[in-house]
BATILUM-595506 format. One record per residue (C-alpha): x, y, z negated. Coordinates in pm, whole numbers, plus 32768, in hexadecimal, padded with zeros to 4 digits. Each point is the difference from the previous one (the first is absolute). Layout:
residues N
XYZ ...
***
This chain:
residues 94
1C7A1DF2421D 7FEA80807E9E 7EEE7F407F3F 7F7581447F72 7FDA80998159 7F667EBE8084 7F037FF97EE4 7FA9816F803C 7FCB7FC18173 7F207ED57FB6 7F3380CF7F0B 7FD781118104 7FA57F048110 7EFE7F577F1F 7F7C81457F70 7EE880DA808B 80DF80CA80E9 7EE0806180E8 7F4E809E7ED7 813C80B57F9A 8033807A8165 7E9E80898014 802D80B07EB2 81468098807D 7F5D807C8141 7ED9809C7F4E 80EA80A17F01 80D2809B8115 7ECA808080B7 7F6F808B7EBC 814380B37FA8 8023808D815F 7E9A807B7FFA 802D80917EA2 8156809E802E 7FC780778165 7E99807E800B 804B809E8151 7FDF7EA2809A 7E8680127FBF 7FC67E948057 7E8F80047FA2 7FBC814A80AE 80A37F958147 7F017EF0803A 80BD7ED47F82 7EB87F657F8D 7F1F808A8114 7F377EDB808B 7F9B808B8156 816E80138066 80087E857FE5 7ED67FD980E7 804A811180FD 817D80038009 80437E947F9C 80DC80667EDB 7FE47EB77F45 811680587F0E 7EF880D17F4E 7F737EBF7F6A 81487FCB7F43 8068815D7F94 7EE2803C7F07 80867EDF7F30 812F80CE7FA6 7F5781527FC4 7F8B80667EA6 7F4681307F87 80A780537EB9 80DB7F5C7EFC 7EE97F3D7F56 7F8D7F6A814D 81667F9C804E 803F7F717EA4 7EC37F2E7FF4 80337F76815F 816C7FAE7FB6 7FAB7F487EBE 7EED7F3980AA 80E27FAE8128 81147F917F13 7F2C7F0A7F3B 7F1D7F7F8114 81187FF98102 80CF7F197F25 7EDD7F0F7FDC 7FAA80068172 81697FBC8064 80177EE67F01 7EC57F5D808B 802480398176 817180478030 80A5812A809D 
***
């Protein structure tokens, strides 16, 4: 295998790839919500707590992580996730 490719793979494997994956997911969700407002994720009850209790829709605990209300909310959360996520993955692993 090419040494350059091997070094790149090792850097990726040792890097904070979980953090990068979470940033990618939240970026995709933000762009979908921004570019396709007809999805109306917030208005369709994505974060509605009683659905968890009454209908056992436990995925609703995860989806609010990826929803943002505006560009500043998205930007601040992404920056914080980038810096803190790197430190957490360095300390505790992936």
